C-alpha positions as CSV (number, residue, x, y, z in Angstrom):
1,M,0.0,0.0,0.0
2,S,1.5,3.3,-1.1
3,Y,1.1,6.5,0.9
4,R,0.6,9.9,-0.5
5,S,-0.1,13.2,1.2
6,Q,-3.2,15.1,0.0
7,T,-1.2,18.1,-0.9
8,T,2.2,19.4,0.0
9,A,0.7,22.3,1.9
10,K,-1.5,20.1,3.9
11,H,1.0,17.5,4.8
12,F,1.6,17.0,8.5
13,E,3.8,14.7,10.5
14,Y,3.5,14.5,14.2
15,R,5.9,12.5,16.3
16,G,5.8,11.4,19.9
17,D,7.2,9.1,22.5
18,L,4.9,6.3,23.9
19,A,6.6,6.6,27.3
20,K,5.1,10.1,27.5
21,T,1.9,9.7,25.5
22,P,0.4,6.2,25.5
23,L,-1.2,4.9,22.3
24,P,-4.9,5.3,23.5
25,E,-4.3,9.0,23.9
26,V,-2.8,9.3,20.5
27,L,-5.7,7.4,18.9
28,A,-8.2,9.5,20.8
29,R,-6.8,12.7,19.2
30,V,-6.9,11.1,15.7
31,A,-10.5,9.9,16.4
32,H,-11.6,13.4,17.6
33,F,-10.5,15.1,14.4
34,R,-11.5,12.2,12.1
35,V,-8.6,12.9,9.7
36,P,-7.2,10.3,7.3
37,G,-3.6,9.2,7.7
38,V,-1.1,6.6,8.8
39,L,0.0,6.0,12.4
40,E,3.4,4.3,12.6
41,A,4.7,2.9,15.9
42,V,8.3,1.6,16.2
43,N,9.6,-0.4,19.2
44,E,13.1,-1.8,18.8
45,D,13.0,-3.9,15.5
46,V,9.2,-4.0,15.1
47,T,7.3,-1.4,13.0
48,T,3.5,-1.3,13.0
49,Q,1.4,0.9,10.7
50,I,-2.3,1.7,11.3
51,Y,-4.3,3.2,8.5
52,V,-7.2,5.4,9.5
53,R,-10.1,7.1,7.7
54,D,-13.3,8.7,8.9
55,G,-12.7,7.8,12.5
56,S,-12.1,4.1,11.8
57,I,-9.1,1.8,11.3
58,V,-9.2,0.3,7.8
59,H,-5.9,-1.5,7.7
60,A,-3.0,-2.5,9.9
61,R,0.3,-4.3,9.2
62,S,3.4,-5.1,11.2
63,S,6.9,-6.2,10.4
64,D,6.5,-8.9,13.1
65,I,5.9,-12.0,11.0
66,G,4.0,-13.5,13.9
67,T,1.1,-11.1,13.2
68,S,0.7,-12.1,9.6
69,L,-2.6,-13.5,8.5
70,G,-1.3,-17.0,7.8
71,V,0.4,-17.3,11.2
72,Y,-2.7,-15.9,12.9
73,L,-4.9,-18.5,11.2
74,R,-2.5,-21.3,12.2
75,R,-2.3,-20.0,15.7
76,I,-6.0,-20.1,16.3
77,G,-6.3,-23.5,14.7
78,R,-8.2,-22.4,11.6
79,L,-5.5,-23.8,9.3
80,S,-3.7,-27.1,10.0
81,Q,0.0,-27.3,9.7
82,D,-0.2,-29.0,6.3
83,Q,-2.7,-26.4,5.0
84,F,-0.5,-23.6,6.3
85,R,2.6,-24.9,4.7
86,R,0.8,-25.5,1.4
87,V,-0.9,-22.1,1.1
88,M,2.3,-20.3,2.2
89,R,4.2,-22.1,-0.5
90,E,1.6,-21.0,-3.0
91,R,1.8,-17.5,-1.6
92,G,5.5,-17.4,-2.4
93,Q,5.0,-18.3,-6.0
94,T,2.3,-15.7,-6.9
95,T,1.4,-12.1,-6.4
96,E,-2.1,-13.0,-5.2
97,R,-3.1,-12.1,-1.7
98,L,-3.3,-14.8,0.9
99,G,-7.1,-14.3,1.4
100,V,-7.6,-14.9,-2.3
101,L,-5.6,-18.1,-2.2
102,L,-7.6,-19.3,0.8
103,V,-10.9,-18.8,-1.0
104,E,-9.7,-20.3,-4.4
105,G,-8.3,-23.3,-2.5
106,D,-11.6,-23.9,-0.8
107,L,-10.0,-23.6,2.6
108,M,-12.2,-20.7,3.6
109,S,-15.2,-18.9,2.4
110,P,-15.1,-15.1,1.5
111,D,-17.0,-14.1,4.6
112,E,-14.6,-16.3,6.8
113,V,-11.6,-14.6,5.2
114,H,-13.1,-11.1,5.8
115,E,-13.8,-12.0,9.5
116,A,-10.3,-13.4,9.9
117,I,-8.7,-10.2,8.5
118,L,-10.9,-8.2,10.9
119,R,-9.8,-10.2,13.9
120,Q,-6.1,-10.2,12.7
121,T,-6.3,-6.4,12.4
122,E,-7.7,-6.1,15.9
123,A,-4.9,-8.3,17.2
124,I,-2.2,-6.2,15.5
125,V,-3.7,-3.0,16.9
126,W,-4.3,-4.3,20.4
127,S,-0.8,-5.6,20.6
128,L,0.3,-1.9,20.6
129,F,-1.6,-1.2,23.8
130,S,1.1,-3.0,25.8
131,W,3.8,-0.8,24.2
132,W,4.9,1.7,26.9
133,H,8.1,2.5,25.1
134,G,8.9,3.4,21.5
135,S,8.3,6.2,19.0
136,I,5.0,7.0,17.3
137,A,4.2,9.3,14.3
138,F,1.1,10.2,12.5
139,K,1.2,11.3,8.9
140,L,-1.9,13.1,7.7
141,G,-3.0,12.3,4.2
142,E,-4.7,9.7,1.9
143,W,-3.2,6.6,0.4
144,D,-3.8,4.3,-2.6
145,P,-6.7,2.1,-1.4
146,I,-5.8,-0.9,-3.7
147,D,-4.9,-3.1,-0.7
148,L,-7.9,-2.3,1.5
149,M,-10.3,-5.2,2.2
150,G,-13.4,-3.4,3.5
151,I,-12.2,-3.4,7.1
152,R,-13.7,-0.8,9.5
153,L,-12.9,-0.8,13.2
154,P,-14.3,2.4,14.9
155,L,-11.5,4.0,16.8
156,V,-13.7,4.6,19.8
157,R,-14.4,0.9,20.2
158,V,-10.7,0.0,19.5
159,I,-9.6,2.4,22.3
160,L,-12.1,1.0,24.8
161,D,-11.5,-2.7,24.0
162,G,-7.7,-2.2,23.7
163,I,-7.5,-0.6,27.2
164,R,-9.6,-3.4,28.6
165,Q,-6.9,-5.9,27.5
166,E,-4.1,-4.0,29.2
167,S,-2.9,-5.9,32.2
168,D,-1.4,-3.1,34.3
169,A,-4.2,-0.9,35.5
170,R,-1.9,1.1,37.8
171,Q,-0.2,2.8,35.0
172,L,-3.5,3.8,33.5
173,I,-4.8,5.2,36.8
174,A,-1.7,7.2,37.1
175,R,-2.6,8.9,33.8
176,I,-5.8,10.2,35.4
177,G,-4.4,11.2,38.8
178,G,-4.3,10.0,42.4
179,R,-6.9,8.1,44.3
180,D,-8.4,11.4,45.6
181,T,-8.9,12.8,42.1
182,I,-12.5,13.9,41.6
183,L,-14.0,13.1,38.3
184,E,-17.0,14.8,36.7
185,P,-19.2,13.9,33.7
186,A,-18.7,15.2,30.2
187,F,-21.0,13.0,28.3
188,T,-24.6,12.7,27.0
189,V,-26.8,9.7,26.5
190,E,-26.1,10.1,22.8
191,H,-22.4,9.6,23.5
192,A,-23.1,6.4,25.4
193,V,-25.3,5.0,22.6
194,A,-22.6,5.9,20.0
195,M,-20.0,4.1,22.0
196,G,-22.3,1.0,22.4
197,L,-21.8,0.9,26.1
198,E,-23.1,-2.1,28.0
199,R,-25.4,-1.7,31.0
200,E,-22.7,-2.1,33.5
201,D,-20.5,0.4,31.8
202,Y,-23.3,3.0,31.6
203,R,-24.0,2.4,35.3
204,L,-20.4,3.2,36.2
205,L,-20.4,6.2,33.9
206,N,-23.5,7.6,35.6
207,M,-21.7,7.3,39.0
208,V,-19.3,10.0,37.9
209,D,-21.0,13.0,39.5
210,G,-18.3,15.5,40.3
211,R,-18.2,14.4,44.0
212,R,-16.9,10.9,44.0
213,T,-13.2,10.3,43.9
214,L,-11.4,8.0,41.6
215,Y,-10.9,5.5,44.4
216,E,-14.6,5.6,45.3
217,L,-15.6,5.0,41.7
218,C,-13.3,2.1,41.3
219,A,-14.4,0.5,44.5
220,A,-18.1,1.0,44.1
221,G,-18.4,0.2,40.3
222,P,-20.2,-2.9,39.0
223,R,-17.1,-4.7,37.9
224,S,-13.8,-5.4,39.7
225,G,-11.7,-2.4,40.8
226,K,-9.2,-3.1,38.1
227,D,-11.8,-3.3,35.3
228,N,-13.6,-0.2,36.6
229,A,-10.2,1.6,36.5
230,K,-9.6,0.6,32.9
231,F,-13.1,1.8,31.9
232,L,-12.7,5.1,33.6
233,Y,-9.3,5.7,31.9
234,A,-10.9,4.9,28.6
235,M,-13.7,7.5,29.2
236,F,-11.1,10.0,30.4
237,V,-9.0,9.5,27.2
238,L,-12.2,9.9,25.1
239,G,-13.2,13.0,26.9
240,R,-16.4,11.6,28.4
241,V,-15.2,12.2,32.0
242,R,-12.7,14.7,33.2
243,R,-11.0,15.8,36.3
244,A,-13.0,18.4,38.2
245,S,-9.8,20.5,38.2
246,D,-9.9,20.5,34.4
247,R,-13.5,21.7,33.9
248,D,-12.4,24.5,31.7
249,Q,-11.4,22.0,29.1
250,L,-14.0,21.4,26.3
251,A,-16.4,18.6,27.3
252,D,-16.1,17.0,23.9
253,S,-12.3,17.1,23.6
254,P,-10.1,14.1,24.2
255,V,-7.3,14.3,26.7
256,P,-4.6,16.7,25.5
257,I,-1.6,15.0,23.9
258,H,1.3,17.0,25.4
259,G,3.8,14.4,24.2
260,L,3.2,15.0,20.5
261,R,4.9,17.7,18.6
262,R,4.9,18.9,15.0
263,S,7.9,17.6,13.1
264,E,10.5,19.9,11.5
265,G,9.3,21.4,8.2
266,A,5.6,20.7,8.7
267,V,3.4,23.5,7.6
268,S,-0.2,24.4,8.3
């Protein structure tokens, strides 16, 4: 997939450090502005690219061979070892995409391939949520859509589900504040519907009243304290709750990304 900026004058490149600005907060800013572009994260020898358009992820790829579609299908048991070897051998002898070979070889139906690519894309993106170190850059612009396979993963849901998979809730809580930090609401019912919140999530969100502390919310919420903390961090990142001390911030704005900066030579 080739990348091209919309125009030279509108080309932006933002760079940041994941140690200072975690991925969810970067994705929240991209989701807020609904701009097309490519997010590239680099950690040691692994490079992952996420393609976004209209507030959704439409493609993801990684230099980590373990995230490839074939390996993914083998890992989840959808392909046997013999099927995997055969189709990968065929893949090396043609320019056809793996999904096409799987359908033509009667190994999977078109809808099964589409679903597999969707789940593989999620796995690639979610793997980045455990990256607390590395560089990240966002390039604003369109790209040639020849390789896109009709995948659409709404960034809001990706952020919420990705945070829920993070194992270390303490680091997330630290991004909000201390245990005595008071949170207040910055959401509407329409926001909750658009996010597709489950009943338990909406119940916790409604407990945010500008009086309860972060500790009280985590302890009294409908899920475990750890899971409540993750959800509250997701809502904080998405701008649906905010610190009472930050009430001057726009209610519909995601958490500011202080760790990102415009790269040298970028123009507005």
